[in-house]
C-alpha positions in Angstrom: -2.2 34.7 -19.0 -5.8 33.4 -18.9 -7.5 31.5 -16.1 -10.6 29.4 -16.7 -12.8 27.9 -14.0 -15.6 25.5 -14.8 -18.7 24.9 -12.6 -22.1 23.3 -12.8 -21.2 19.6 -13.2 -22.8 16.9 -11.2 -25.1 13.9 -11.3 -28.1 13.8 -13.6 -30.6 11.2 -14.7 -30.9 10.1 -18.3 -33.0 12.6 -20.1 -32.2 15.3 -17.6 -30.4 18.6 -18.0 -27.3 20.4 -16.6 -25.8 23.8 -17.4 -22.0 24.2 -17.2 -20.4 27.6 -16.8 -16.9 28.8 -17.6 -15.6 31.9 -16.0 -12.6 33.5 -17.6 -10.1 36.0 -16.3 -6.8 37.5 -17.3 -5.6 38.7 -20.7 -9.0 38.1 -22.5 -8.0 40.3 -25.4 -5.8 37.6 -26.7 -8.7 35.2 -27.0 -10.8 35.0 -30.2 -12.9 31.9 -29.3 -13.7 29.6 -26.5 -15.0 26.0 -26.4 -15.9 23.0 -24.4 -14.2 19.6 -24.6 -14.9 16.4 -22.8 -13.0 13.2 -21.9 -14.5 10.0 -20.8 -12.5 7.2 -19.0 -10.4 5.4 -21.6 -11.3 7.8 -24.4 -9.4 10.7 -26.0 -10.5 14.3 -25.3 -13.1 15.4 -27.9 -14.4 18.8 -28.9 -18.0 19.4 -27.9 -18.8 23.0 -28.8 -17.2 26.4 -29.7 -18.2 30.0 -29.7 -16.3 33.0 -31.3 -15.9 36.5 -30.0 -18.3 37.6 -32.8 -20.9 35.3 -31.3 -21.1 32.5 -33.8 -21.3 29.0 -32.4 -21.1 25.3 -33.3 -21.6 21.9 -31.7 -20.3 18.5 -32.4 -22.6 16.1 -34.4 -22.8 13.8 -31.4 -24.6 16.4 -29.3 -26.4 18.5 -31.9 -30.0 19.2 -31.0 -29.2 18.5 -27.3 -26.4 20.8 -26.3 -26.1 24.6 -26.8 -23.1 26.8 -26.2 -23.8 30.5 -25.4 -22.4 33.5 -23.6 -20.1 36.4 -24.3 -16.3 36.2 -24.1 -16.2 39.9 -23.5 -18.4 39.4 -20.4 -16.1 36.7 -19.2 -18.5 33.8 -19.1 -19.5 31.0 -21.5 -22.2 28.4 -20.9 -22.9 24.9 -22.1 -26.6 24.0 -21.8 -27.0 20.2 -21.9 -30.4 18.7 -22.4 -31.7 15.2 -23.0 -28.6 13.8 -21.3 -27.5 10.2 -22.0 -25.2 7.9 -20.1 -22.6 8.2 -22.8 -22.4 12.0 -22.0 -20.6 11.0 -18.8 -17.2 12.6 -18.9 -15.0 15.3 -17.4 -15.9 18.6 -19.3 -13.1 21.1 -19.9 -13.3 24.8 -20.9 -10.8 25.8 -23.5 -9.5 29.1 -24.8 -7.0 29.4 -27.7 -4.7 32.4 -27.5 -2.6 34.1 -30.2 0.1 36.7 -29.3 2.9 37.9 -31.6 2.6 34.8 -33.7 2.6 32.4 -30.7 -0.3 30.1 -30.1 -1.4 28.5 -26.8 -4.4 26.7 -25.5 -5.6 27.5 -22.0 -7.6 24.9 -20.1 -9.8 24.9 -17.0 -9.5 22.2 -14.3 -12.5 20.3 -15.6 -15.9 19.5 -14.0 -17.3 16.0 -13.7 -20.6 15.2 -15.4 -22.2 11.8 -14.6 -25.4 10.7 -16.2 -27.2 7.6 -14.7 -29.2 5.2 -16.8 
């Protein structure tokens, strides 16, 4: 089992910055990557960024150049640095960790942290 806890959300002005943190605990050896998703009211949950155990990372085109994912899964913490925030970035942000054990696959999720960007 894996537990994920997000923090760092809050209110920011347009053009401002926030840094989200995801603290992981439990059976971390089953996790090969972690990521951030977000879901705005009335919208589906979308992938924002991912990072692998090897350290490679990627971000969605909608946030490229503004958001950066970093951290080390082995050190139990992953970050999402959000710069040049826009009102359309307003959403609940979720930490995600896919797990593979004995051919079984499961996605672990944090409780989410609210990010609100004012115009």
